[in-house]
All heavy atoms as a GROMACS GRO file, in nm:
protein
  479
    1MET      N    1  12.732  10.024 -13.218
    1MET     CA    2  12.839   9.962 -13.143
    1MET      C    3  12.913   9.868 -13.237
    1MET      O    4  12.853   9.793 -13.311
    1MET     CB    5  12.778   9.886 -13.024
    1MET     CG    6  12.879   9.811 -12.944
    1MET     SD    7  12.820   9.748 -12.787
    1MET     CE    8  12.692   9.636 -12.833
    2ILE      N    9  13.046   9.874 -13.233
    2ILE     CA   10  13.130   9.788 -13.316
    2ILE      C   11  13.218   9.703 -13.224
    2ILE      O   12  13.299   9.757 -13.149
    2ILE     CB   13  13.219   9.870 -13.411
    2ILE    CG1   14  13.132   9.954 -13.504
    2ILE    CG2   15  13.312   9.779 -13.490
    2ILE    CD1   16  13.210  10.055 -13.584
    3VAL      N   17  13.199   9.571 -13.228
    3VAL     CA   18  13.279   9.479 -13.147
    3VAL      C   19  13.371   9.402 -13.240
    3VAL      O   20  13.326   9.340 -13.336
    3VAL     CB   21  13.190   9.379 -13.069
    3VAL    CG1   22  13.275   9.282 -12.990
    3VAL    CG2   23  13.094   9.455 -12.977
    4ASN      N   24  13.503   9.410 -13.217
    4ASN     CA   25  13.599   9.341 -13.303
    4ASN      C   26  13.640   9.205 -13.250
    4ASN      O   27  13.669   9.115 -13.326
    4ASN     CB   28  13.724   9.428 -13.322
    4ASN     CG   29  13.694   9.554 -13.397
    4ASN    OD1   30  13.616   9.553 -13.491
    4ASN    ND2   31  13.752   9.664 -13.355
    5ARG      N   32  13.645   9.190 -13.117
    5ARG     CA   33  13.688   9.062 -13.060
    5ARG      C   34  13.642   9.056 -12.915
    5ARG      O   35  13.617   9.157 -12.851
    5ARG     CB   36  13.838   9.047 -13.066
    5ARG     CG   37  13.915   9.152 -12.988
    5ARG     CD   38  14.066   9.139 -13.007
    5ARG     NE   39  14.133   9.261 -12.969
    5ARG     CZ   40  14.169   9.293 -12.845
    5ARG    NH1   41  14.144   9.211 -12.747
    5ARG    NH2   42  14.230   9.406 -12.819
    6CYS      N   43  13.633   8.935 -12.863
    6CYS     CA   44  13.599   8.912 -12.723
    6CYS      C   45  13.690   8.802 -12.668
    6CYS      O   46  13.737   8.718 -12.742
    6CYS     CB   47  13.453   8.869 -12.707
    6CYS     SG   48  13.336   8.998 -12.750
    7ILE      N   49  13.711   8.807 -12.538
    7ILE     CA   50  13.792   8.706 -12.470
    7ILE      C   51  13.702   8.636 -12.369
    7ILE      O   52  13.635   8.702 -12.289
    7ILE     CB   53  13.911   8.773 -12.397
    7ILE    CG1   54  14.000   8.846 -12.496
    7ILE    CG2   55  13.990   8.670 -12.317
    7ILE    CD1   56  14.100   8.940 -12.430
    8GLN      N   57  13.701   8.503 -12.374
    8GLN     CA   58  13.621   8.427 -12.280
    8GLN      C   59  13.690   8.425 -12.144
    8GLN      O   60  13.808   8.391 -12.133
    8GLN     CB   61  13.600   8.285 -12.330
    8GLN     CG   62  13.503   8.207 -12.245
    8GLN     CD   63  13.462   8.076 -12.310
    8GLN    OE1   64  13.502   8.044 -12.421
    8GLN    NE2   65  13.381   8.000 -12.239
    9ILE      N   66  13.618   8.464 -12.039
    9ILE     CA   67  13.672   8.467 -11.903
    9ILE      C   68  13.636   8.338 -11.831
    9ILE      O   69  13.720   8.274 -11.771
    9ILE     CB   70  13.618   8.589 -11.826
    9ILE    CG1   71  13.658   8.718 -11.898
    9ILE    CG2   72  13.669   8.589 -11.682
    9ILE    CD1   73  13.592   8.842 -11.845
   10THR      N   74  13.508   8.303 -11.834
   10THR     CA   75  13.457   8.177 -11.778
   10THR      C   76  13.358   8.120 -11.878
   10THR      O   77  13.337   8.179 -11.985
   10THR     CB   78  13.386   8.197 -11.641
   10THR    OG1   79  13.265   8.272 -11.663
   10THR    CG2   80  13.475   8.269 -11.541
   11ASP      N   81  13.293   8.010 -11.844
   11ASP     CA   82  13.193   7.952 -11.935
   11ASP      C   83  13.080   8.050 -11.967
   11ASP      O   84  13.025   8.046 -12.076
   11ASP     CB   85  13.132   7.825 -11.875
   11ASP     CG   86  13.230   7.709 -11.875
   11ASP    OD1   87  13.330   7.715 -11.950
   11ASP    OD2   88  13.208   7.613 -11.800
   12GLN      N   89  13.045   8.136 -11.873
   12GLN     CA   90  12.932   8.228 -11.891
   12GLN      C   91  12.972   8.375 -11.893
   12GLN      O   92  12.886   8.462 -11.885
   12GLN     CB   93  12.830   8.205 -11.779
   12GLN     CG   94  12.764   8.070 -11.784
   12GLN     CD   95  12.680   8.051 -11.910
   12GLN    OE1   96  12.604   8.139 -11.949
   12GLN    NE2   97  12.696   7.938 -11.976
   13GLU      N   98  13.102   8.407 -11.904
   13GLU     CA   99  13.146   8.546 -11.904
   13GLU      C  100  13.248   8.573 -12.014
   13GLU      O  101  13.336   8.491 -12.038
   13GLU     CB  102  13.206   8.585 -11.769
   13GLU     CG  103  13.105   8.585 -11.657
   13GLU     CD  104  13.163   8.625 -11.524
   13GLU    OE1  105  13.286   8.632 -11.508
   13GLU    OE2  106  13.084   8.649 -11.432
   14ILE      N  107  13.233   8.689 -12.080
   14ILE     CA  108  13.327   8.733 -12.183
   14ILE      C  109  13.364   8.880 -12.157
   14ILE      O  110  13.288   8.953 -12.093
   14ILE     CB  111  13.271   8.718 -12.325
   14ILE    CG1  112  13.141   8.796 -12.342
   14ILE    CG2  113  13.254   8.571 -12.362
   14ILE    CD1  114  13.086   8.798 -12.483
   15ALA      N  115  13.479   8.922 -12.208
   15ALA     CA  116  13.522   9.062 -12.202
   15ALA      C  117  13.545   9.109 -12.346
   15ALA      O  118  13.606   9.036 -12.425
   15ALA     CB  119  13.649   9.076 -12.120
   16CYS      N  120  13.496   9.229 -12.378
   16CYS     CA  121  13.505   9.280 -12.515
   16CYS      C  122  13.540   9.428 -12.516
   16CYS      O  123  13.475   9.507 -12.447
   16CYS     CB  124  13.371   9.265 -12.586
   16CYS     SG  125  13.298   9.101 -12.582
   17PRO      N  126  13.638   9.469 -12.595
   17PRO     CA  127  13.657   9.612 -12.622
   17PRO      C  128  13.571   9.648 -12.742
   17PRO      O  129  13.554   9.567 -12.834
   17PRO     CB  130  13.806   9.622 -12.655
   17PRO     CG  131  13.842   9.488 -12.710
   17PRO     CD  132  13.750   9.388 -12.645
   18PHE      N  133  13.511   9.767 -12.742
   18PHE     CA  134  13.430   9.808 -12.857
   18PHE      C  135  13.422   9.959 -12.865
   18PHE      O  136  13.458  10.030 -12.771
   18PHE     CB  137  13.290   9.745 -12.852
   18PHE     CG  138  13.209   9.776 -12.729
   18PHE    CD1  139  13.126   9.886 -12.723
   18PHE    CD2  140  13.215   9.692 -12.619
   18PHE    CE1  141  13.051   9.913 -12.610
   18PHE    CE2  142  13.140   9.717 -12.506
   18PHE     CZ  143  13.058   9.828 -12.501
   19SER      N  144  13.375  10.009 -12.979
   19SER     CA  145  13.351  10.151 -13.000
   19SER      C  146  13.202  10.175 -12.994
   19SER      O  147  13.123  10.091 -13.039
   19SER     CB  148  13.401  10.196 -13.137
   19SER     OG  149  13.540  10.183 -13.145
   20ALA      N  150  13.162  10.290 -12.938
   20ALA     CA  151  13.019  10.322 -12.929
   20ALA      C  152  13.000  10.473 -12.925
   20ALA      O  153  13.089  10.547 -12.885
   20ALA     CB  154  12.959  10.258 -12.805
   21GLN      N  155  12.883  10.518 -12.968
   21GLN     CA  156  12.842  10.657 -12.954
   21GLN      C  157  12.761  10.666 -12.825
   21GLN      O  158  12.661  10.596 -12.809
   21GLN     CB  159  12.753  10.698 -13.071
   21GLN     CG  160  12.824  10.720 -13.201
   21GLN     CD  161  12.902  10.848 -13.204
   21GLN    OE1  162  13.018  10.847 -13.240
   21GLN    NE2  163  12.844  10.960 -13.167
   22LEU      N  164  12.805  10.749 -12.732
   22LEU     CA  165  12.734  10.769 -12.607
   22LEU      C  166  12.679  10.911 -12.604
   22LEU      O  167  12.750  11.005 -12.644
   22LEU     CB  168  12.825  10.743 -12.488
   22LEU     CG  169  12.891  10.605 -12.484
   22LEU    CD1  170  12.992  10.598 -12.370
   22LEU    CD2  171  12.786  10.497 -12.470
   23LYS      N  172  12.558  10.930 -12.557
   23LYS     CA  173  12.494  11.061 -12.559
   23LYS      C  174  12.573  11.166 -12.483
   23LYS      O  175  12.578  11.281 -12.521
   23LYS     CB  176  12.353  11.052 -12.499
   23LYS     CG  177  12.255  10.974 -12.582
   23LYS     CD  178  12.121  10.970 -12.513
   23LYS     CE  179  12.025  10.882 -12.590
   23LYS     NZ  180  11.896  10.871 -12.521
   24TRP      N  181  12.638  11.126 -12.374
   24TRP     CA  182  12.706  11.223 -12.288
   24TRP      C  183  12.851  11.246 -12.326
   24TRP      O  184  12.920  11.324 -12.261
   24TRP     CB  185  12.695  11.181 -12.142
   24TRP     CG  186  12.756  11.048 -12.112
   24TRP    CD1  187  12.885  11.024 -12.074
   24TRP    CD2  188  12.693  10.920 -12.119
   24TRP    NE1  189  12.905  10.890 -12.057
   24TRP    CE2  190  12.789  10.822 -12.084
   24TRP    CE3  191  12.566  10.876 -12.152
   24TRP    CZ2  192  12.760  10.686 -12.081
   24TRP    CZ3  193  12.538  10.741 -12.148
   24TRP    CH2  194  12.635  10.648 -12.113
   25ILE      N  195  12.901  11.181 -12.433
   25ILE     CA  196  13.039  11.200 -12.480
   25ILE      C  197  13.034  11.233 -12.629
   25ILE      O  198  12.973  11.160 -12.706
   25ILE     CB  199  13.125  11.074 -12.456
   25ILE    CG1  200  13.132  11.041 -12.308
   25ILE    CG2  201  13.264  11.092 -12.515
   25ILE    CD1  202  13.202  10.910 -12.277
   26ASN      N  203  13.098  11.343 -12.670
   26ASN     CA  204  13.102  11.380 -12.812
   26ASN      C  205  13.191  11.285 -12.889
   26ASN      O  206  13.304  11.260 -12.846
   26ASN     CB  207  13.153  11.524 -12.829
   26ASN     CG  208  13.053  11.626 -12.778
   26ASN    OD1  209  12.933  11.602 -12.779
   26ASN    ND2  210  13.104  11.740 -12.734
   27GLY      N  211  13.144  11.231 -12.999
   27GLY     CA  212  13.221  11.140 -13.082
   27GLY      C  213  13.219  10.998 -13.028
   27GLY      O  214  13.163  10.970 -12.922
   28ALA      N  215  13.282  10.909 -13.102
   28ALA     CA  216  13.289  10.769 -13.060
   28ALA      C  217  13.390  10.753 -12.947
   28ALA      O  218  13.486  10.829 -12.937
   28ALA     CB  219  13.328  10.680 -13.178
   29THR      N  220  13.368  10.656 -12.863
   29THR     CA  221  13.460  10.630 -12.753
   29THR      C  222  13.489  10.481 -12.744
   29THR      O  223  13.409  10.399 -12.789
   29THR     CB  224  13.400  10.682 -12.619
   29THR    OG1  225  13.498  10.669 -12.518
   29THR    CG2  226  13.276  10.607 -12.578
   30ARG      N  227  13.606  10.447 -12.691
   30ARG     CA  228  13.646  10.308 -12.672
   30ARG      C  229  13.601  10.262 -12.534
   30ARG      O  230  13.623  10.332 -12.436
   30ARG     CB  231  13.796  10.292 -12.683
   30ARG     CG  232  13.854  10.324 -12.818
   30ARG     CD  233  13.830  10.221 -12.924
   30ARG     NE  234  13.877  10.090 -12.883
   30ARG     CZ  235  13.834   9.977 -12.937
   30ARG    NH1  236  13.745   9.978 -13.030
   30ARG    NH2  237  13.882   9.862 -12.897
   31ILE      N  238  13.538  10.148 -12.529
   31ILE     CA  239  13.486  10.094 -12.404
   31ILE      C  240  13.534   9.950 -12.390
   31ILE      O  241  13.540   9.877 -12.489
   31ILE     CB  242  13.332  10.098 -12.402
   31ILE    CG1  243  13.285  10.243 -12.411
   31ILE    CG2  244  13.276  10.029 -12.279
   31ILE    CD1  245  13.139  10.259 -12.437
   32GLU      N  246  13.569   9.912 -12.269
   32GLU     CA  247  13.597   9.771 -12.237
   32GLU      C  248  13.487   9.727 -12.142
   32GLU      O  249  13.461   9.794 -12.042
   32GLU     CB  250  13.734   9.757 -12.170
   32GLU     CG  251  13.849   9.785 -12.264
   32GLU     CD  252  13.983   9.773 -12.196
   32GLU    OE1  253  13.987   9.744 -12.074
   32GLU    OE2  254  14.084   9.794 -12.263
   33ALA      N  255  13.422   9.615 -12.174
   33ALA     CA  256  13.311   9.570 -12.092
   33ALA      C  257  13.316   9.419 -12.070
   33ALA      O  258  13.368   9.345 -12.153
   33ALA     CB  259  13.178   9.606 -12.159
   34ALA      N  260  13.259   9.378 -11.958
   34ALA     CA  261  13.243   9.236 -11.927
   34ALA      C  262  13.095   9.203 -11.937
   34ALA      O  263  13.010   9.281 -11.895
   34ALA     CB  264  13.294   9.206 -11.787
   35PHE      N  265  13.065   9.088 -11.998
   35PHE     CA  266  12.928   9.044 -12.018
   35PHE      C  267  12.909   8.906 -11.956
   35PHE      O  268  13.000   8.824 -11.956
   35PHE     CB  269  12.895   9.034 -12.167
   35PHE     CG  270  12.900   9.166 -12.239
   35PHE    CD1  271  13.019   9.214 -12.290
   35PHE    CD2  272  12.786   9.242 -12.255
   35PHE    CE1  273  13.026   9.335 -12.357
   35PHE    CE2  274  12.790   9.364 -12.322
   35PHE     CZ  275  12.910   9.409 -12.374
   36GLN      N  276  12.787   8.882 -11.906
   36GLN     CA  277  12.754   8.753 -11.847
   36GLN      C  278  12.636   8.694 -11.924
   36GLN      O  279  12.537   8.762 -11.949
   36GLN     CB  280  12.716   8.771 -11.700
   36GLN     CG  281  12.698   8.643 -11.624
   36GLN     CD  282  12.680   8.670 -11.477
   36GLN    OE1  283  12.588   8.742 -11.439
   36GLN    NE2  284  12.768   8.616 -11.395
   37GLY      N  285  12.649   8.566 -11.963
   37GLY     CA  286  12.543   8.498 -12.036
   37GLY      C  287  12.429   8.459 -11.943
   37GLY      O  288  12.452   8.404 -11.836
   38GLN      N  289  12.305   8.492 -11.988
   38GLN     CA  290  12.186   8.460 -11.909
   38GLN      C  291  12.073   8.424 -12.003
   38GLN      O  292  12.022   8.510 -12.075
   38GLN     CB  293  12.144   8.578 -11.822
   38GLN     CG  294  12.243   8.615 -11.715
   38GLN     CD  295  12.197   8.733 -11.632
   38GLN    OE1  296  12.109   8.807 -11.670
   38GLN    NE2  297  12.261   8.752 -11.517
   39GLY      N  298  12.034   8.297 -12.004
   39GLY     CA  299  11.919   8.254 -12.085
   39GLY      C  300  11.930   8.283 -12.233
   39GLY      O  301  11.832   8.321 -12.296
   40GLY      N  302  12.049   8.268 -12.290
   40GLY     CA  303  12.067   8.292 -12.433
   40GLY      C  304  12.100   8.436 -12.469
   40GLY      O  305  12.126   8.468 -12.584
   41ASP      N  306  12.095   8.528 -12.372
   41ASP     CA  307  12.130   8.668 -12.393
   41ASP      C  308  12.256   8.701 -12.314
   41ASP      O  309  12.299   8.626 -12.228
   41ASP     CB  310  12.017   8.759 -12.345
   41ASP     CG  311  11.893   8.749 -12.433
   41ASP    OD1  312  11.908   8.733 -12.555
   41ASP    OD2  313  11.782   8.758 -12.378
   42TRP      N  314  12.315   8.817 -12.346
   42TRP     CA  315  12.433   8.864 -12.274
   42TRP      C  316  12.400   8.994 -12.203
   42TRP      O  317  12.346   9.086 -12.263
   42TRP     CB  318  12.549   8.885 -12.371
   42TRP     CG  319  12.600   8.758 -12.428
   42TRP    CD1  320  12.563   8.701 -12.546
   42TRP    CD2  321  12.693   8.669 -12.367
   42TRP    NE1  322  12.629   8.582 -12.563
   42TRP    CE2  323  12.710   8.559 -12.455
   42TRP    CE3  324  12.765   8.671 -12.249
   42TRP    CZ2  325  12.796   8.454 -12.427
   42TRP    CZ3  326  12.850   8.565 -12.221
   42TRP    CH2  327  12.865   8.459 -12.309
   43LYS      N  328  12.432   9.001 -12.074
   43LYS     CA  329  12.406   9.120 -11.994
   43LYS      C  330  12.540   9.183 -11.956
   43LYS      O  331  12.631   9.114 -11.908
   43LYS     CB  332  12.331   9.080 -11.867
   43LYS     CG  333  12.304   9.194 -11.773
   43LYS     CD  334  12.232   9.145 -11.649
   43LYS     CE  335  12.215   9.258 -11.550
   43LYS     NZ  336  12.149   9.212 -11.427
   44MET      N  337  12.554   9.316 -11.978
   44MET     CA  338  12.677   9.386 -11.940
   44MET      C  339  12.681   9.396 -11.788
   44MET      O  340  12.586   9.442 -11.726
   44MET     CB  341  12.681   9.526 -12.002
   44MET     CG  342  12.814   9.596 -11.978
   44MET     SD  343  12.820   9.765 -12.039
   44MET     CE  344  12.795   9.741 -12.214
   45ILE      N  345  12.793   9.351 -11.728
   45ILE     CA  346  12.805   9.353 -11.583
   45ILE      C  347  12.910   9.452 -11.534
   45ILE      O  348  12.913   9.486 -11.416
   45ILE     CB  349  12.832   9.211 -11.526
   45ILE    CG1  350  12.959   9.150 -11.587
   45ILE    CG2  351  12.712   9.121 -11.548
   45ILE    CD1  352  13.001   9.019 -11.523
   46ALA      N  353  12.996   9.501 -11.624
   46ALA     CA  354  13.098   9.601 -11.588
   46ALA      C  355  13.147   9.668 -11.716
   46ALA      O  356  13.148   9.606 -11.822
   46ALA     CB  357  13.214   9.535 -11.515
   47ALA      N  358  13.189   9.796 -11.704
   47ALA     CA  359  13.240   9.868 -11.822
   47ALA      C  360  13.337   9.978 -11.779
   47ALA      O  361  13.325  10.034 -11.669
   47ALA     CB  362  13.125   9.928 -11.901
   48LYS      N  363  13.434  10.006 -11.869
   48LYS     CA  364  13.530  10.115 -11.850
   48LYS      C  365  13.536  10.196 -11.978
   48LYS      O  366  13.542  10.139 -12.086
   48LYS     CB  367  13.671  10.062 -11.822
   48LYS     CG  368  13.695  10.012 -11.685
   48LYS     CD  369  13.842   9.977 -11.673
   48LYS     CE  370  13.873   9.920 -11.537
   48LYS     NZ  371  14.014   9.886 -11.526
   49ASN      N  372  13.540  10.327 -11.965
   49ASN     CA  373  13.559  10.417 -12.079
   49ASN      C  374  13.709  10.436 -12.097
   49ASN      O  375  13.773  10.506 -12.020
   49ASN     CB  376  13.490  10.550 -12.052
   49ASN     CG  377  13.511  10.650 -12.163
   49ASN    OD1  378  13.596  10.632 -12.248
   49ASN    ND2  379  13.434  10.755 -12.161
   50ARG      N  380  13.769  10.370 -12.194
   50ARG     CA  381  13.914  10.376 -12.215
   50ARG      C  382  13.958  10.509 -12.274
   50ARG      O  383  14.068  10.553 -12.249
   50ARG     CB  384  13.959  10.261 -12.306
   50ARG     CG  385  13.924  10.124 -12.253
   50ARG     CD  386  13.972  10.101 -12.112
   50ARG     NE  387  14.116  10.099 -12.108
   50ARG     CZ  388  14.188  10.089 -11.998
   50ARG    NH1  389  14.130  10.083 -11.882
   50ARG    NH2  390  14.318  10.087 -12.002
   51GLN      N  391  13.876  10.576 -12.351
   51GLN     CA  392  13.914  10.703 -12.412
   51GLN      C  393  13.933  10.809 -12.304
   51GLN      O  394  14.028  10.885 -12.307
   51GLN     CB  395  13.808  10.749 -12.511
   51GLN     CG  396  13.848  10.872 -12.589
   51GLN     CD  397  13.748  10.907 -12.696
   51GLN    OE1  398  13.640  10.850 -12.701
   51GLN    NE2  399  13.782  10.999 -12.781
   52LEU      N  400  13.845  10.814 -12.206
   52LEU     CA  401  13.857  10.911 -12.099
   52LEU      C  402  13.985  10.887 -12.020
   52LEU      O  403  14.059  10.980 -11.990
   52LEU     CB  404  13.736  10.905 -12.006
   52LEU     CG  405  13.735  11.000 -11.887
   52LEU    CD1  406  13.745  11.144 -11.934
   52LEU    CD2  407  13.611  10.978 -11.803
   53LEU      N  408  14.017  10.763 -11.990
   53LEU     CA  409  14.139  10.730 -11.917
   53LEU      C  410  14.262  10.774 -11.997
   53LEU      O  411  14.354  10.833 -11.942
   53LEU     CB  412  14.145  10.580 -11.888
   53LEU     CG  413  14.268  10.532 -11.811
   53LEU    CD1  414  14.278  10.600 -11.676
   53LEU    CD2  415  14.262  10.381 -11.795
   54SER      N  416  14.262  10.750 -12.127
   54SER     CA  417  14.375  10.791 -12.211
   54SER      C  418  14.394  10.942 -12.209
   54SER      O  419  14.506  10.993 -12.203
   54SER     CB  420  14.353  10.745 -12.356
   54SER     OG  421  14.352  10.606 -12.362
   55ARG      N  422  14.284  11.018 -12.215
   55ARG     CA  423  14.292  11.164 -12.211
   55ARG      C  424  14.350  11.212 -12.079
   55ARG      O  425  14.432  11.302 -12.074
   55ARG     CB  426  14.153  11.226 -12.230
   55ARG     CG  427  14.114  11.240 -12.373
   55ARG     CD  428  13.990  11.324 -12.385
   55ARG     NE  429  13.893  11.247 -12.458
   55ARG     CZ  430  13.763  11.245 -12.438
   55ARG    NH1  431  13.711  11.316 -12.342
   55ARG    NH2  432  13.684  11.173 -12.511
   56LEU      N  433  14.307  11.150 -11.968
   56LEU     CA  434  14.357  11.189 -11.836
   56LEU      C  435  14.505  11.160 -11.824
   56LEU      O  436  14.582  11.240 -11.770
   56LEU     CB  437  14.279  11.116 -11.727
   56LEU     CG  438  14.136  11.159 -11.707
   56LEU    CD1  439  14.066  11.067 -11.608
   56LEU    CD2  440  14.128  11.303 -11.658
   57LEU      N  441  14.551  11.044 -11.873
   57LEU     CA  442  14.691  11.008 -11.863
   57LEU      C  443  14.780  11.101 -11.945
   57LEU      O  444  14.893  11.129 -11.908
   57LEU     CB  445  14.712  10.862 -11.906
   57LEU     CG  446  14.654  10.759 -11.811
   57LEU    CD1  447  14.667  10.619 -11.872
   57LEU    CD2  448  14.721  10.764 -11.676
   58ARG      N  449  14.731  11.149 -12.059
   58ARG     CA  450  14.808  11.241 -12.144
   58ARG      C  451  14.832  11.376 -12.077
   58ARG      O  452  14.926  11.446 -12.112
   58ARG     CB  453  14.738  11.262 -12.278
   58ARG     CG  454  14.769  11.152 -12.376
   58ARG     CD  455  14.714  11.184 -12.512
   58ARG     NE  456  14.602  11.093 -12.532
   58ARG     CZ  457  14.487  11.122 -12.585
   58ARG    NH1  458  14.463  11.242 -12.632
   58ARG    NH2  459  14.392  11.035 -12.596
   59GLN      N  460  14.750  11.413 -11.979
   59GLN     CA  461  14.765  11.541 -11.911
   59GLN      C  462  14.886  11.542 -11.819
   59GLN      O  463  14.934  11.646 -11.780
   59GLN     CB  464  14.639  11.575 -11.832
   59GLN     CG  465  14.521  11.604 -11.918
   59GLN     CD  466  14.395  11.633 -11.837
   59GLN    OE1  467  14.399  11.631 -11.715
   59GLN    NE2  468  14.286  11.659 -11.904
   60PHE      N  469  14.935  11.426 -11.779
   60PHE     CA  470  15.046  11.418 -11.682
   60PHE      C  471  15.178  11.395 -11.745
   60PHE      O  472  15.210  11.342 -11.834
   60PHE     CB  473  15.017  11.311 -11.578
   60PHE     CG  474  14.896  11.343 -11.496
   60PHE    CD1  475  14.775  11.281 -11.521
   60PHE    CD2  476  14.904  11.437 -11.396
   60PHE    CE1  477  14.663  11.311 -11.445
   60PHE    CE2  478  14.792  11.468 -11.320
   60PHE     CZ  479  14.672  11.405 -11.346
   0.00000   0.00000   0.00000
């Protein structure tokens, strides 16, 4: 996973776009995710696959 930047949403939440290899998708994909801080760790609470959305929009 490659994270280039994150945006702070609240004191305990950040949003980050990143690239990742997912088993069910061939090649790297762009993902936007929200993370919540818990006890010194970050837990992903929401995610969107941006590459799939871009492919769908190009069809129209």
